[in-house]
NUVO-394933 format. One record per residue: x, y, z of N, C-alpha, C, CB in turn; residue in three letters. Coordinates in steps of 0.02 Angstrom, whole numbers, plus 32768, in hexadecimal, padded with zeros to 4 digits. Each point is the difference from the previous one (the first is absolute). Glycine has a CB too. Layout:
N
XYZXYZXYZXYZAla/...
This chain:
164
49CC2177F7D77FD87FF17FC57FF17FB67FFF803380607FBFMet/7F907F8F802E7FEB7FBA7FFB802D7FDF7FCC7F88801A8020Val/80897FA97FEC802A7FDC7FD07FDE7FFF7FBC80307FBA805DGlu/7FF7804F7F707FE780057FBC7FDD7FC07FEA805C80507FE6Leu/7FBF7F76802B7FE17FC17FEB7FBC7FF6802080717FCF7FF0Asp/7F868045804F7FBF7FFB80217FCE802F7FDF80387FE0806DVal/7FDF805D7F867FD680307FDE7FEC7FE77FBB8038805D803FLeu/7FF67F847F9E7FF27FE57FBD7FC97FCA8005807780187FDBTyr/7F917FBA80537FCD7FCB80087FBC801D8011805A7FB18025Arg/7FA5808380047FC0801D80167FDF802C7FCB802C7FFC8074Asn/7FFB80247F617FE580347FD480007FEF7FB58026804F8055Glu/7FFE7F7F7F9680067FF47FB77FBE7FF47FDE80707FD28016Gln/7F64800580077FC07FF07FDE7FD4803E7FFB80077F8A802CHis/7FF8809E80097FD8803E7FFE801B80307FCA7FE67FF2807BAla/805C80117F7F801D802C7FCD7FF17FE77FB9805A801F8050Leu/7FA97F9F7FA67FEF7FE57FBE7FB880137FEF80517F9F800FVal/7F81805980207FBA80137FF47FFA804B7FF27FDA7FA2804BArg/804B80857FDA800080497FF5801580117FB9801A8012807APhe/801C7FD17F6F8019800F7FBD7FD17FE57FCA80757FFE802CPhe/7F707FC67FDD7FD37FE57FCD7FBF80277FFD80327F8F8010Thr/7FBA808E80287FC4802A8001800A803D7FD37FE47FD98075Arg/805A803D7F84801080397FD5801A7FE97FBC801980448065Tyr/7FCC7F857F8380097FE67FBD80467FE67FF07FAA804E7FE0Arg/807C7F9F805180407FDF7FF37FF07FB67FF5804480548046Ala/7FDE7F8C7F8C7FF77FB87FF8801C7FDE803F800880087F80Ser/7FE47FBA808D801B7FDE803C804D7FFD7FFF7F977FBD8005Pro/808680397FC180497FFD7FFC801E8045800E7FF87FA27FACGlu/7FEB8092803780198044800E7FF6801280497FE680227F8AAsp/7FE27FC880937FF3800F804780367FE0802C7F8480067FE9Ala/808E7FBD800880367FE08028804280247FF77FC67F917FF4Arg/804880877FD0803D80277FF47FFE80418027800B7FCD7F8EAsp/7FBB805380747FFA803F802480087FF5804C7FB4802B7FA5Leu/80327F9D8074800A7FF08047804A7FF9800E7F907FC58005Val/809380187FD080497FF88009802280457FFF7FFC7F8E7FCAGln/7FF0809D8009801E80427FFB7FF1802980407FF47FFD7F82Glu/7FCF7FFD80977FEF8024803E802C7FE9803A7F89800C7FD8Ala/80807FB3802F802A7FE78036804980127FF57FAF7FA28012Phe/8066805F7FB0804580147FF1800B8049801580047FAE7FA0Leu/7FCC807D805080068046801580008007804C7FC780237F95Arg/80107FB6808B7FFE8001804980427FE9801E7F847FEC7FFDLeu/80997FE17FE4803F7FE5801B803A80317FF77FD77F8D7FE8Ser/802380A27FEA8037802F7FF28000803D802F7FFC7FDA7F8AArg/7FD1802B809E7FFC803A802D80377FFB80357F83800A7FECIle/80A1802D801C8036800380317FE2801580438057801D7FA6Asp/7F9D7FB280857FE1800E8040802E8026802F7FBB7F9A7FF1Leu/8086805F8005802E8025802A7FF9804B7FF580507F9F7FFEAsn/7FA180747FC47FFA80477FF07FB9801A800D80597FF17FABArg/7F747FE680477FBC801980057FDC7FEB80407FFD7FFC7F84Ser/80227FDD80A67FDF7FE7803B7FD67FC37FF07FFE80748030Gly/7FDD7F7480007FD87FC47FF47FBD80137FE2803A7FC5805FSer/7FA8800B7F7E7FBE80097FE37FCE7FE58032802B7FF77F87Ile/7FA8803380907FD17FED80347FCB7FCF7FE78013806E8036Leu/7FD37F9F7F8E7FCC7FD57FE380177FE77FBC7FA4803F803EArg/80847F8C7FC0801D7FE97FC17FCD7FEA7FCC80637FDE8041Pro/7F6480057FD47FCD7FEA7FD07FE2803C7FDC7FE77F9B8047Ala/800C809B7FDE7FE5803C7FE1803480207FD17FB680138064Glu/80887FEC7FB38036801C7FD780067FD87FBE803E80268069Tyr/7FBB7F987F9D80037FD57FC57FC6800F7FD080387FA68045Leu/7F8C80667FD57FC780117FD5800C80447FDD7FB37FBF804CArg/806E806F7FD68010803F7FE080327FF57FC77FEA803E806CGln/80467F977F9F802F7FEE7FCA7FD97FE37FC5805D7FEB8054Ile/7F737FEA7FBA7FD77FE17FCC7FDA80357FD87FF57F978046Ala/7FED80997FDD7FDC80367FDD803080287FD47FAC80078060Arg/808F80067FBA803280247FD880157FD97FC2802880378069Asn/7FDE7F877F9F80107FD67FC67FCA80057FCA803F7FB2804BLeu/7F83804E7FCB7FC980077FCF800280447FDE7FBA7FB38045Leu/805580827FE1800680437FE2803980017FCD7FD280358069Arg/80677FAD7FAA803A7FFE7FD27FEE7FDA7FC1804E80048062Asp/7F8D7FC67FA67FED7FD77FC77FD080277FD2800E7F978045Arg/7FC4808E7FD87FD180287FD9802580387FDA7FA47FE78053Ala/808B80397FCF802880347FDF80277FE47FC58009803E806CLys/80157F877F9F80267FE17FCA7FD37FEE7FC580517FD28055Ala/7F7380177FB97FD07FEF7FCB7FEC803E7FD97FD67F9F8043Ala/801F80997FE17FEF803E7FDD803A80187FD57FB3801F805DArg/808A7FDC7FBE803B80157FD880067FD57FC2803A80268068Arg/7FBB7F987FA080067FD27FC77FCA80117FCC802E7FA5804BHis/7F96806A7FCB7FCA80127FD1801180417FDC7FAC7FC58049Ala/8070806B7FDC8012803F7FE180397FF77FCE7FDB803C8068Ala/80547F997FA980387FF37FD27FE97FDC7FC1804D7FFB8062Asp/7F7F7FDB7FA57FE97FDA7FC67FD280287FD3800A7F998045Ala/7FDD80A07FD37FD280297FD9802480207FC57FBC80178068His/80247FE67F5E801B801F7FC47FCC80327FE780457F997FE2Val/7FD080A480157FD580347FE77FEE7FF27FB7803380548050Asn/7F8E7FB27F9F7FEA7FF17FBC8022802D7FCC7F937FDB802FAla/807F80627FE58021802D7FD280487FEA7FF07FB9805D802CAsp/80637F787FFF80457FEA7FF680057FC17FD5801B8032806EAsp/7FAD7FB27F7F80007FC07FDB7FF4800F7FB77FD67FC08064Val/805580257F727FF680067FB87FCF7FCA7FEA807480317FEFGlu/7F587FE47FF17FCF7FD07FE880157FE87FBB7FA480378042Leu/804F7F8A7FB280117FE47FC07FD3801E7FCA80277F948037Ala/7FF6807B7F917FD9801C7FCA7FD47FCA7FE0805980557FECGly/7F7A7FC27FEB7FD47FD17FDE80297FDB7FCB7F9B804A8014Val/805D7F757FEC80247FD67FCF7FD57FFD7FC180397FBC805CAsp/7FD380737F787FD880047FC280077FC17FD6800D807C8002Glu/802F7F697FFB800B7FC47FD77FD87FC6801D807380287FE0Met/7F8E7FD280627FD97FCB80217FB680087FF580597FF88056Gly/7F8F80467FAD7FB9800D7FF37FED7FED7FB98002805D8054Arg/80297FB57F7C7FF17FEF7FBA80007FB57FF68034806C7FDCLeu/7FFC7F71804280037FB77FFA7FC37FDF801F807D80058001Glu/7F6E801480397FC57FE580217FC1800C7FD5803680138071Ala/7FC480297F747FC780107FD580007FD37FC280018077802AArg/80397F7F7FB980067FD57FC57FEC7FB88011805C804A7FD2Asp/7FBA7F9E80687FEF7FBC80157FB57FF98009806F7FF58038Ser/7F71803E7FE57FB87FFD80097FDB80007FBE800E803C806DLeu/80097FEB7F647FE080027FBE80067FBB7FDE801A807B7FF5Val/80217F67801080097FBD7FE27FD67FCC8023807480207FDFArg/7F867FE580647FD87FD080257FB680087FEF80548001805ELeu/7F96803C7F9C7FBA800D7FEE7FF17FE47FBB7FFF80678048Glu/802E7FA37F897FF67FE67FBC7FFF7FB38000803980667FD0Ala/7FF47F7C805880027FB780047FBF7FE5801F807E8004800BAla/7F69801E80297FC27FEA801F7FC580057FCF802B80258070Met/7FD480107F687FCA80087FCF80047FCB7FC97FFF807A8018Lys/803C7F6D7FDB80087FCD7FCB7FEA7FBA8016805F80447FD2Ser/7F997FB3806F7FE97FBE80187FB87FF47FEC805080078062Leu/7F9E7FBA7F957FBA7FEF7FF37FD88013803F80207FA07FB0Lys/7FA2807480477FD98016803A7FFC7FCD80397FBD80437FB0Pro/803C7F7D803E7FFC7FCC803380427FFC80277FAE7FC07FB8Lys/808A8041802480437FFD8020800C803E802B802B7FBB7F9FThr/7FC2807F80458009803F80267FD67FFF80408017803D7F94Arg/7FAC7FAA80677FD47FFC803B801D7FD380367F9E80137FB5Gly/807D7FB48037801E7FD28030803E802080207FD57F9D7FBEIle/805480828019803D802080197FEE80388033803B7FE67F92Phe/7F948043805D7FEB8037802C7FE07FE580407FF0804A7F9BMet/7FE97F81805F7FE07FE3803C80357FE980327F9C7FDD7FBBAla/80998007802A80357FE7802D802A8039801C80037F967FBFHis/801280988016802F803480167FDF803D8020804A7FD97FA6His/7F7B803980447FE0803A801D7FCF7FEE8038800C80397F92Leu/7FCE7F9280647FCF7FED8033801E7FD180347FA6800F7FACGlu/80947FD3804480207FD3802F7FE07FBC800580218064803EGly/7FBA7F897F8F7FDE7FBF800280327FC87FF27F9580357FDALeu/80607F928046802A7FC67FF37FEB7FE07FBE80107FEC807DSer/80197FE77F6A7FEF7FDD7FC37FC07FD8800980797FFA7FE0Tyr/7F7D7FE880597FC37FD9800D7FC3802D800080437FAE8044Ala/7FC2808E7FD87FC7802E80007FF080187FB9801F80248074Gln/80167FE97F667FF580157FBA7FE17FC77FD88062804F8007Ile/7FB57F7480067FE37FC67FDD7FB67FFA8010806F7FC68004Ala/7F7E8043803B7FB97FFB80127FD880387FDF80217FCB806EAla/7FFC80707F8E7FDE803A7FE27FF67FF77FB5803180488059Arg/80027F9D7F847FFF7FFC7FB77FE77FBE7FE5805D804F8000Thr/7F9F7F7E802A7FEB7FBE7FE980397FD87FE37F91802F7FEBGly/80AC7FEC8017803B7FDB7FE8801A7FD38037801D805E7FB1Leu/800F7F75803E80247FD98032803A802B801A7FDF7F907FC9Ser/803D805C806F803B8023801A80387FFC7FCD7FDE7FE68077Val/80297FE17F6980337FF87FCD7FF480317FC6800D7F878020Ser/7FB480837FCD7FF080307FCC8012804880147FA37FB37FDBGly/8051805E8063801380428019804C80087FFE7F9A8003804BVal/808A7FC97FCA804A80017FFE8019800C7FB980047FB38063Glu/7FDC802C7F6C801580097FBA7FF280477FE87FEA7F867FECLys/7FDD809680277FF080457FED80328031801F7F867FE17FF6Gln/808D801380498030802B802280447FFB7FDE7FC27FF2806DMet/80527FD17F8080407FF77FDE800080257FBD800E7F8F8037Ala/7FBA806E7FA47FFB80257FC18007804B800C7FB67FA57FD1Arg/8028807380628002804880108047801580107F897FFC802BAla/80997FDE8000804580118012802E7FFF7FC47FEC7FD18072Phe/800C7FFC7F64802B7FFA7FC57FF6803A7FD17FFC7F83800AGlu/7FC780917FEB7FF280367FD180178044801E7F9E7FBF7FD0Gln/8055804B806F8016803F8020804C80057FFF7F997FFF804BIle/80887FCB7FC4804980008000801B800D7FB980017FB08063His/7FE180307F6D801780077FBB7FF780487FE77FE37F887FEBArg/7FE5809880287FF280437FE68021803880297F957FD37FD6Leu/807B801F8069801A8036802A80487FF480177F8C80148026Thr/80887FAD7FDB80427FF0801C7FFE7FFF804C803580347F9CGly/7F907FD980827FF87FFF80497FF17FBA80187FD680757FFFLeu/803A7F7E803F7FF17FBD801B7FCB8004803580747FDD7FE9Gln/
């Protein structure tokens, strides 16, 4: 049998390419090459005779490693699968729904209580995504004036709803 270290020097790069071609990361490919050579080194030549074509034998070991890896991945995927019938679904949180509905009603009332100009500025910023400078250009106010209107809106909404 060809010396293992000579075979390693001659075949390692080809095996790394082989493994990476089958979607192994470069690090995993190097580990698989090591595993292939480890398996080759464990062969009892006294019992099985000599290996006539060690490079071909090594490639067969590599193919077997890929098959083993694929089987393990399928087993892992099967083990991780959970049947939908076996999962208890969380019930509807009626209290949470009522609290959310109440918060929306209070927010809507607070928004309606804002002066139209303040409400328009608040909506332009929060719904349209306009910056204070864009709102200032649209309304003819200064940026400082827009900031004051936003502060009023926040203060009134917080006072009437308790929301922040």
